[in-house]
N, C-alpha and C positions, 0 to 999 in steps of 0.2 A: 916686774912682779914675778916671783918664782912659783913654779908649778910644783905642788906637793904630790908625791907618788902614793901608792897604796900602803897601808900600814904593814910593817914587817912583824911577823909573829915568830918568836923564838921557840922552836919545838923542844929544845933542851930544857928551857925553863918550865914548860908544861909538864914534862916528864918528872921533873923534880917535885911538882905540887901534887901530892896524893890526898884523896879524900880522907877524912877522919874515920877511924875504925868503928867508932860508936855509931856513926850515921849508917854505915853499912849493916851493922848488926840490927839496928832498929828497923831498917828497910826490909831485911830478910825476915825478921820476926813478924812484921806487919803482913808480908806476903804469905808467910806460912799460916798466920791466923786467918787470913782471908780464904785460903784454900781449905783449911780445916772447917771453917764456918760454912763454906759453900758445899762441902761434901757431908756436912753433919745435919743440915736443915733439909727437910723434905715435907711435901704437902700431900695429904690424903683427901681425895674427893668425897663428897657426901655419900655416894653410893658404894664406896670402897672401904676396905680395911687394909692395914699394912701389917704384914708378918715380919718381925724383926729377928734376924738370926745373928748370933754372936759365935764366930768360929764354927759355923754350920749347925748350931743348935738353937732352937727357938727359945727366946727369952721373954718376949712380950708381943702384944698385939696393939698396933697404933690405931687410934680412933680418927675419924675425919677431922681435918684441920691441919694446923702447922705443928710439926713434930721435930724432935731432935734425936740424933743417934751418934754413935762413935763413927769416925770416918772410915771409909773403906780402906783396907779389907777387914777391919775389926768387926764391924757390924754391916749387914746387908739387909735391905728391906725389899719385900715382894708385895706388890699391890694386887689385891683380889677384889673384883666387883661382886660383892655379896648381895647388894640391894637391886641390882640390875637383872632383868630377865634376859637370858641369853637364848639363842636358838641355833639349831643346826638344820640345814636343808639337805634333803636326800632326793636324788633323781633330777634335780635342777639346781641352779645357783643364780641368785639375784645379783646382778652387776650394779644396778642403780635403781633404788626404790623411789617412787614418786607417782605422779598422775599417770605417766606412761612408763611403767616399770620395764627395765631392760634386763634380760636374762642371758646367761652365758650360752654360747653356741657349742660348748663342749659336749661330747657324747657321754651320758650318764647311765647308759643301759646296763653297765656292769653292776650297779647297785640297785637299779629300779626294776630290772627284769626278774620276775619271780614265778615259780611253779605253784599252781593252786592244788587243792585236794583232789579235784576231778581230772588232774593231769592236763589242765589248760595253762596257758601262759598269760600273765597280766603285767602291765607296766604300772608300778605303784610309786607315786611321788608323795612325800609327806614331810612334815616339819616337826621337830622335837623342841619344845620350849622348856627351859630348865633354869634353875638358880643354884648358886653355890651356897650350901648350908654350912659346911665346915671348911674353912680356908686352909687349915693345916693339912687335912686329908687331901684336899683338892690339889695342893702343891706337891706333897711329898709321899703319899701312899701309893700312887700309881704313876708310872713313867708315861709321859705323853698322854695325859688324861683325855684330851680332846679326841685324839685318834681312837683311844680305847672306847670312849663313849659312842663314837660313830660306829665302830665295829659291833658294839653291843646292840645298838639300834637296828642295824641291818640283820643281825642274827635273830633277834626277837621278832622282827617284822616278817622275816621269811618263815619262821616257825608258825606264827599265827595265821598267815595267809595260806600256808600249806595244809592247814586243818579245815579249810573252807572251800566251797565251790567258787567258780569264777563269777557266777551270778551274785552270790552273797558278797563277794569282794567288791564288785562294781556297783551294786544297787543297795540291797536292804541291810547288809551286814557291816556297813562302814562304822557306825557308832560303836558296835560291839567290838570291832577290831581295834579302834582307838583306845577303848577302855582296857581291853586285855593287854595290849602292847604297853600301855602306861604302867599297869600293875607289874607285869613281868620285868620291864626295864628297871623299875624302882627296886625290885628285889635284887637284880644283878648289881645295881649301883651300891646298894647297902652291903652286899656280900663282898664286893671288891674294895669297899671303903673309899669310894671316889669323892665323897663329900658333896654329892649332887642330889638335888631334889627335882624330880620330874614334875613339871606343872601341867603339861598338856601335850598330847600327840594329835596332830591335825593331818588327816588325809587330804591332799590337794586334788590331784587328778589320778584316777584309776581307770585305765583304758586297756583294750587289747593291743598287741603290737601292730604297727602300721601295716605290715604285709597281710594280716588277716582281718583288718577292720571291715572291708566290704562284706566278707562272709559273715562276720559277727553281726553286722547291722542287718543282714538279711535274716539271720536266725531270730534276732530280736523282733523284727517286723512280723515274721511268721508267728512268733509267740503272742504278740499283741493281737494279731488277727484271730488266733485261736481263742484268746481270752475274750475278745469281743463277741465271737460266735457263741462261746459258752454263756456269756451274760445274756445274749439275745434269746438263747434257748431257755435259760432259766426264767427270763421275763415272760416268754410265751407259756411256759409251764405254770408259773404263778398266776397267769391271767386265765388259763383255760381249766386247769385241774380244780382249783377251788370252786369255780362256777359249776362244773359238772358235779362235784361233790354236793354242792348246795341243791342243785336240781334233783339229784338222786335222793337226798334226804327229804326234800319237799314231797317227792312222789311217794316215798315210804310212809311219811306222815299222813298224806292223803289216803293211802290204802289202809293204814291202820285206823284212821278216822271212819272210813267207809265200812270197814269190817266191824268196828265197834257199833256203828249206827245200825247195821243189819242185824247184828246179834241182839242189840237192845230192842229193835223192832220185833224180831222173832219172839223174844221173851215176852214182850208186851202182848203180841197176838196170842201166844200160848196162854198167858194169864187170862186174857179176855175170853178165849174159847172155853177155858175151864169155868169161868164165871157164868158164861151163857149155858154151858152144859149143866151146871148145877141148877140154874134157874129153870132150864127145860125139864129137868127131872122133877122139880117141885111142881110145875104147872105146864105140862106139855102143850096143851091146846092153846093156852094164852101165849106161851112163848113162840109157838109156831106161827100164830097169827101176827105177833109183833114183828117177828123176823120177816114175814111176808110183806107187811105194810112198810117196814123200813126199806126193804129191797125195792118195792114198787116206787117208794118215794125217791129213791136214787135213780131209778130207771126212767120213769115217766118224763122228767124234765128234758131228757136227751132225745125224745121222740118228736119228729116234726108234726105228724098227724096221728090223732088218737081216735079210735072207734070203740065206744063202750056199748056192748050188746047185752040184751036181757037173755038170760039163759033159757027162758021158755020160748023165745022167738023162733018160729019155724023157718023163716026165710029173710034174707037181707036185701033182696033186690029193690023192693019199694023204698028202702031207706038210702040207697047209694046213688050219688050223683056221678053217673058214669063219665060225663063230659069232663067234669072237674078231675075225676080220678084218672082220666086219660085212657078210657076204655074204648072210645070210638067216636064217630061223628054224630 
């Protein structure tokens, strides 16, 4: 039995067999159609809009969903998140948000270290939350709009902080600072036609620089002790002074009542004397006897022993009990 070897291929015959020209043309056309379709179809997310440029000029705005355009470089589309709230962080940078948020270790003192109105220094960290209101202005009116927006934030924050004391910046003036920065920043965004609407400015941490924190804390503690001592003094004042005023008013009212009583009594005695005098003038003897009897009536009950003697009696010895009177044995 003969062994058959491997089949022999004649290369010359293969070179003579060329594919049909029509097949090549169809394949090229299909490939070009696929490339054109791939470069002409694009998708816009629900929170975005697409700005379509034809030869560098805006021709339309693409809504969310599947859209078509002429292939590059005839038409170019730029996607802008107009429904999403964006934010810029100043003085810090979030690396990973979550339950345990991680922040960048980079030094941000260049943008967070600020001079206050009373020539103190504070480290101000804040967040600017904003939205894109006009996609065309956002893309083409300002070169590098994100950097410009950050520069405007820093400039406005430094101006507002520079008008206030360090105590206002750190404690009681935070809300006013946020509102004023938002208003001024929006005015700048409108002036430069950035197409941005500022939603909110949020101050995160406002602290003194690390080298002066111990001294600053001591000053705050001293001010708190001063405030506590002032409140204690006011409490003691409110407890003692009104009581003293009430006692003084009570004494004055008692004196006025006593004076009124004495005056009324004196007036009553004067009226009574006038009436007695008038009666005495009308009947002197009767009045004198009545006065005498009334006086005796008031005096006699106060006497312990009474001796009533006849005016014609020549001696009193026979009538006196000397032992009882304590005259002798």
